[in-house]
C-alpha positions in Angstrom: 14.2 20.4 -10.2 15.1 22.4 -7.1 11.5 23.4 -6.6 10.4 19.8 -6.9 13.0 18.8 -4.2 11.6 21.5 -1.9 8.1 20.3 -2.4 9.0 16.7 -1.6 10.9 17.8 1.5 7.9 19.9 2.6 5.7 16.8 2.1 8.0 14.7 4.2 8.1 17.2 7.0 4.3 17.5 7.0 4.1 13.7 6.9 6.3 13.4 10.0 4.0 15.7 11.9 0.9 13.9 10.8 2.4 10.5 11.9 2.5 11.7 15.5 -1.4 12.1 15.6 -2.7 9.3 13.3 -4.1 6.2 15.0 -3.0 2.8 13.8 -5.0 -0.4 13.4 -5.4 -2.6 16.5 -2.6 -5.0 17.1 -0.6 -3.4 14.3 2.5 -1.4 14.2 3.1 1.7 12.0 5.7 1.2 9.3 7.3 3.4 6.7 6.1 6.0 4.3 4.4 4.6 1.2 5.3 5.9 -2.2 3.6 5.2 -5.5 6.0 5.4 -8.5 7.6 8.9 -8.1 5.1 10.3 -5.7 4.9 10.4 -1.9 1.2 10.9 -1.1 0.9 12.5 2.4 -2.4 10.7 3.0 -0.6 7.3 2.9 1.8 8.1 5.7 1.3 5.7 8.6 -1.2 3.5 6.8 1.0 0.5 6.4 0.7 -2.0 9.3 2.4 -5.1 10.5 0.0 -7.9 11.4 0.8 -11.6 11.8 4.3 -11.2 10.4 3.1 -9.6 7.2 2.8 -6.0 6.0 -0.8 -4.8 5.2 -2.0 -1.7 3.5 -5.4 -0.3 2.9 -7.0 -1.4 -0.4 -6.9 2.1 -1.8 -3.1 2.0 -2.0 -3.7 -0.2 -5.0 -6.9 1.3 -6.4 -6.5 5.0 -5.9 -3.1 6.0 -7.1 -2.7 5.0 -10.8 -1.4 1.4 -10.3 -4.2 0.1 -12.5 -6.1 -2.0 -9.9 -9.9 -1.6 -9.3 -11.7 -2.4 -6.1 -15.2 -3.3 -4.8 -16.4 -4.5 -1.5 -19.4 -6.8 -1.2 -20.7 -6.4 2.4 -23.3 -9.1 2.1 -20.6 -11.7 1.2 -17.9 -10.1 3.4 -15.7 -10.1 0.3 -13.2 -7.6 -1.1 -12.6 -7.7 -4.8 -9.5 -6.3 -6.6 -9.2 -6.5 -10.4 -7.0 -5.4 -13.3 -7.6 -6.6 -16.9 -8.1 -10.4 -16.7 -6.8 -10.7 -13.2 -9.2 -10.9 -10.3 -8.5 -11.4 -6.6 -11.2 -12.1 -4.1 -10.5 -11.8 -0.4 -13.0 -13.7 1.7 -12.8 -11.9 5.0 -14.9 -14.3 7.0 -12.9 -17.4 5.9 -9.5 -15.7 5.9 -8.5 -16.9 2.4 -8.4 -15.5 -1.1 -9.3 -16.8 -4.5 -8.3 -15.8 -8.0 -10.4 -15.6 -11.2 -10.1 -19.4 -11.7 -11.2 -20.2 -8.1 -7.6 -21.1 -7.1 -7.4 -20.8 -3.3 -4.6 -18.9 -1.5 -3.9 -18.7 2.2 -3.4 -14.9 2.0 -6.1 -13.1 4.0 -7.3 -9.5 4.3 -8.2 -7.6 7.5 -11.2 -5.4 8.0 -10.5 -2.6 10.5 -12.3 0.6 11.1 -14.4 0.3 8.0 -11.4 -0.3 5.8 -10.1 -3.4 4.2 -6.4 -4.0 4.6 -4.7 -6.4 2.1 -1.4 -8.1 2.3 1.1 -5.9 0.5 3.5 -8.4 -1.0 1.0 -11.0 -2.1 -1.4 -8.4 -3.7 1.5 -6.5 -5.4 3.0 -9.7 -6.8 -0.4 -10.9 -8.0 -0.9 -7.8 -10.0 2.7 -7.4 -11.2 3.5 -4.4 -9.0 7.0 -4.1 -7.6 7.6 -3.4 -4.0 10.9 -2.1 -2.7 11.9 -1.2 0.8 14.2 1.8 0.8 16.0 2.3 4.1 15.7 6.0 4.9 17.4 8.7 6.7 16.2 10.8 9.7 12.7 11.1 8.1 12.1 7.3 7.9 12.1 4.5 5.4 9.9 4.2 2.3 7.8 1.3 1.0 7.8 2.0 -2.7 5.3 0.5 -5.1 6.0 0.8 -8.8 4.3 -0.4 -12.0 6.8 0.8 -14.6 5.5 4.3 -14.7 8.3 5.7 -12.4 11.0 7.9 -13.8 13.4 7.6 -10.8 15.3 4.6 -9.5 15.1 4.0 -5.7 18.3 5.9 -4.9 17.2 8.9 -7.0 13.8 8.9 -5.4 15.1 8.8 -1.9 17.5 11.6 -2.7 14.7 13.7 -4.1 12.4 12.9 -1.1 
């Protein structure tokens, strides 16, 4: 347990150093660390962005870290597609809207920046049943934590370990 705490602390210190050199999307402000269940992937540091009053994250936050969401991008249609089981969510980047598997239209929009699609965090997480919590941090910063039931620590335990 002590070794795990040192590893997490080392990741947080490295993350703080990386934050100082990573560029952020245009017209966006860097936000907190992002954690997935009980992990704090260093490559997600500084990737959350505030835009138009909402928090956006790169699509791979949902598709690349075991949250059970897949992703495709159709450049010819300028559409990002996220899916899990029977749930499907299409972001029409040109129109600035989204649709579900039943063609129900939502006003939530995605952003394309630097070759990466950014999706609205709270809307996308809620659609796929992923919980989002904001854990106010300490000297190292706060954490946006995404969980899908596979976590072993509650928020307070996680922050203490991190």
